[in-house]
ZAMARGU-4260 file (C-alpha; in steps of 0.2 Angstrom, whole numbers, plus 5000, padded with zeros to 4 digits):
<rodrens>
0) 4737/4638/4442 | 4725/4626/4437 | 4736/4619/4422 | 4750/4619/4436 | 4741/4608/4447
5) 4735/4597/4434 | 4752/4595/4427 | 4757/4590/4445 | 4744/4577/4447 | 4749/4569/4430
10) 4767/4569/4435 | 4764/4560/4451 | 4752/4549/4442 | 4765/4544/4430 | 4778/4542/4444
15) 4767/4530/4453 | 4765/4520/4439 | 4782/4518/4435 | 4785/4512/4454 | 4771/4501/4453
20) 4777/4494/4437 | 4794/4492/4444 | 4788/4484/4461 | 4774/4474/4452 | 4783/4457/4457
25) 4782/4461/4474 | 4764/4467/4473 | 4761/4449/4465 | 4770/4442/4479 | 4761/4451/4492
30) 4744/4445/4484 | 4749/4427/4481 | 4755/4425/4499 | 4739/4435/4506 | 4728/4423/4497
35) 4737/4406/4501 | 4741/4411/4519 | 4725/4403/4527 | 4728/4387/4518 | 4746/4386/4523
40) 4741/4390/4541 | 4728/4376/4540 | 4742/4364/4535 | 4753/4369/4548 | 4741/4367/4562
45) 4740/4349/4556 | 4757/4344/4551 | 4768/4356/4562 | 4779/4360/4548 | 4779/4377/4539
50) 4790/4372/4525 | 4780/4357/4520 | 4764/4367/4522 | 4770/4379/4511 | 4775/4365/4498
55) 4759/4356/4499 | 4749/4372/4497 | 4759/4377/4481 | 4758/4360/4474 | 4739/4358/4476
60) 4735/4376/4470 | 4747/4372/4454 | 4739/4356/4451 | 4721/4363/4453 | 4724/4377/4440
65) 4733/4366/4428 | 4718/4354/4429 | 4706/4368/4428 | 4715/4376/4412 | 4715/4357/4405
70) 4697/4355/4407 | 4694/4371/4397 | 4704/4365/4384 | 4696/4349/4382 | 4680/4359/4382
75) 4687/4370/4367 | 4693/4355/4357 | 4678/4345/4360 | 4691/4329/4365 | 4706/4326/4373
80) 4721/4335/4367 | 4731/4322/4356 | 4741/4329/4342 | 4754/4340/4353 | 4756/4356/4361
85) 4758/4366/4344 | 4742/4359/4337 | 4732/4363/4352 | 4738/4381/4353 | 4733/4384/4335
90) 4715/4376/4339 | 4713/4388/4353 | 4719/4403/4344 | 4706/4399/4330 | 4693/4396/4342
95) 4696/4414/4348 | 4697/4421/4330 | 4681/4414/4326 | 4673/4423/4341 | 4679/4439/4336
100) 4673/4436/4319 | 4656/4431/4326 | 4655/4447/4336 | 4660/4458/4320 | 4647/4449/4310
105) 4633/4450/4323 | 4637/4469/4324 | 4636/4472/4305 | 4620/4461/4302 | 4608/4465/4317
110) 4615/4482/4325 | 4619/4493/4310 | 4603/4490/4300 | 4594/4495/4317 | 4604/4510/4320
115) 4604/4516/4302 | 4616/4531/4301 | 4631/4532/4311 | 4629/4534/4328 | 4639/4535/4344
120) 4634/4518/4348 | 4639/4511/4332 | 4655/4520/4331 | 4658/4513/4348 | 4656/4496/4341
125) 4667/4499/4327 | 4681/4505/4337 | 4679/4489/4348 | 4680/4478/4334 | 4694/4487/4325
130) 4704/4487/4342 | 4701/4468/4345 | 4706/4465/4327 | 4722/4474/4329 | 4726/4465/4344
135) 4724/4448/4334 | 4734/4455/4320 | 4753/4448/4315 | 4759/4465/4318 | 4756/4466/4336
140) 4762/4448/4339 | 4779/4453/4345 | 4773/4466/4357 | 4761/4453/4364 | 4775/4440/4365
145) 4785/4454/4374 | 4771/4458/4386 | 4767/4439/4390 | 4785/4436/4393 | 4787/4451/4406
150) 4771/4445/4413 | 4777/4428/4416 | 4794/4434/4423 | 4785/4446/4435 | 4773/4432/4440
155) 4787/4420/4443 | 4798/4431/4453 | 4782/4436/4462 | 4778/4418/4467 | 4796/4416/4474
160) 4794/4432/4484 | 4777/4425/4491 | 4787/4410/4497 | 4798/4420/4508 | 4784/4431/4513
165) 4774/4415/4519 | 4791/4407/4526 | 4794/4422/4537 | 4777/4429/4540 | 4779/4432/4559
170) 4793/4440/4557 | 4784/4453/4546 | 4769/4454/4556 | 4781/4456/4572 | 4790/4472/4563
175) 4772/4479/4560 | 4767/4476/4578 | 4783/4487/4584 | 4779/4500/4572 | 4762/4502/4580
180) 4768/4501/4599 | 4782/4515/4594 | 4769/4527/4585 | 4753/4524/4594 | 4746/4524/4611
185) 4738/4509/4620 | 4720/4512/4615 | 4725/4518/4598 | 4735/4504/4595 | 4720/4491/4600
190) 4708/4499/4589 | 4719/4499/4574 | 4724/4481/4577 | 4706/4477/4579 | 4701/4485/4565
195) 4715/4479/4553 | 4711/4461/4559 | 4693/4463/4553 | 4697/4471/4537 | 4709/4457/4534
200) 4696/4444/4536 | 4682/4452/4525 | 4695/4455/4511 | 4704/4438/4512 | 4689/4428/4514
205) 4679/4437/4501 | 4693/4438/4487 | 4698/4420/4490 | 4680/4413/4491 | 4674/4424/4475
210) 4689/4418/4464 | 4686/4399/4469 | 4668/4402/4465 | 4670/4411/4449 | 4681/4398/4443
215) 4668/4384/4448 | 4653/4394/4439 | 4663/4398/4425 | 4668/4379/4422 | 4650/4373/4426
220) 4642/4386/4415 | 4655/4382/4400 | 4651/4363/4403 | 4632/4366/4402 | 4634/4377/4387
225) 4645/4364/4378 | 4632/4350/4381 | 4618/4361/4374 | 4629/4363/4358 | 4630/4383/4361
230) 4644/4390/4351 | 4659/4398/4360 | 4653/4390/4376 | 4669/4391/4384 | 4671/4410/4382
235) 4654/4414/4387 | 4655/4403/4402 | 4671/4411/4408 | 4662/4429/4404 | 4647/4423/4416
240) 4659/4416/4429 | 4668/4433/4430 | 4652/4442/4430 | 4645/4431/4444 | 4656/4439/4456
245) 4643/4454/4455 | 4629/4450/4467 | 4611/4450/4460 | 4616/4458/4443 | 4630/4447/4438
250) 4622/4431/4434 | 4609/4440/4424 | 4623/4449/4414 | 4630/4432/4411 | 4615/4425/4403
255) 4611/4437/4391 | 4626/4433/4378 | 4622/4415/4379 | 4604/4418/4375 | 4608/4429/4361
260) 4620/4417/4353 | 4609/4402/4356 | 4593/4412/4350 | 4602/4418/4334 | 4610/4401/4330
265) 4597/4389/4334 | 4579/4398/4339 | 4570/4403/4353 | 4569/4385/4361 | 4586/4383/4362
270) 4589/4401/4369 | 4576/4397/4383 | 4584/4380/4386 | 4601/4389/4389 | 4593/4400/4401
275) 4586/4386/4409 | 4604/4376/4411 | 4612/4393/4417 | 4598/4395/4430 | 4602/4378/4438
280) 4620/4382/4437 | 4615/4397/4448 | 4604/4389/4460 | 4618/4376/4463 | 4631/4389/4467
285) 4618/4401/4477 | 4612/4387/4488 | 4627/4376/4490 | 4644/4382/4483 | 4644/4400/4487
290) 4638/4398/4505 | 4651/4385/4509 | 4665/4395/4501 | 4661/4412/4504 | 4647/4414/4516
295) 4641/4430/4525 | 4660/4436/4526 | 4654/4455/4526 | 4640/4454/4538 | 4629/4466/4526
300) 4611/4466/4525 | 4606/4461/4506 | 4598/4478/4505 | 4615/4487/4509 | 4624/4474/4497
305) 4611/4479/4482 | 4613/4497/4486 | 4632/4496/4486 | 4633/4487/4470 | 4621/4500/4462
310) 4630/4516/4468 | 4648/4509/4465 | 4641/4502/4446 | 4635/4520/4443 | 4649/4529/4447
315) 4664/4516/4442 | 4656/4504/4431 | 4659/4485/4430 | 4674/4488/4440 | 4664/4497/4453
320) 4651/4483/4454 | 4665/4470/4456 | 4673/4479/4472 | 4657/4485/4480 | 4654/4471/4492
325) 4672/4471/4499 | 4673/4490/4499 | 4655/4491/4508 | 4662/4479/4521 | 4677/4489/4525
330) 4667/4504/4527 | 4656/4495/4539 | 4670/4488/4549 | 4677/4507/4550 | 4661/4515/4555
335) 4657/4502/4568 | 4675/4503/4576 | 4674/4523/4575 | 4658/4522/4585 | 4666/4511/4598
340) 4680/4522/4599 | 4669/4537/4603 | 4661/4528/4619
</rodrens>
């Protein structure tokens, strides 16, 4: 019986995976439309045309992403690209290959002598580096090209779908409202509508703000590390920007690889200088950038945020820490509205 249940669960999971993969362009379209909807609404209030609002929003988004990507390329190359796309791509690929080789050499030089005989940690490091080497090998090039091509096609279809979703937003919202009216009583309808509106505010504001804030911190960190002549500054800066989404713990995690690279390459003084530079970036982010972009979107007390990050991180790792704040905010909304419904 237990085997049957496990087999059924595996079959259902596999089926859901296939369905999700097949519908991935639609999911991408929903996510894009969900994130860009507030911007489109802001422009529509001012120019009174939804079509041109969508056009301006997508144009500004594309220009911003291209500009940010170009900035990272400039930091990697150390100057403005001047030798064509092929040469630029080769330089970037060599940059990441050098980073992989540096990680491999660091593990062999500093970790293996400390661990002595083969341990679980050393085995994990060997497995990680082996997997990374395999992913960068020429034998996996065709598979990588196929995966990237499929991802680009799915993203393009999703982007087109998001345009239709934004254009006919009122139509889809009307369908949802009619479904609620037909299936729920008036009081339940009001509670669910209010709850969904609050959850939508928490998720939209947090995700949008966290992504923008992460990109800004990643670029500023990469710039500071580049000015301090730290190897692989862009990779470390991007990692720091991504980890910055995690409240309290993220900035500290992001400083560790930067300090280690600077310390082993140029000594303790350079390591402390790097920590100081990233600390200034974090102060700028904490006091000016983050409050303007994200603000107190969840209404959670800092102690509850710390508890949520710790608990979710313990059970679900890094992914849990990334999702802790919005999930805790949603739980808070559900508890408050449930208590209101009992009155």
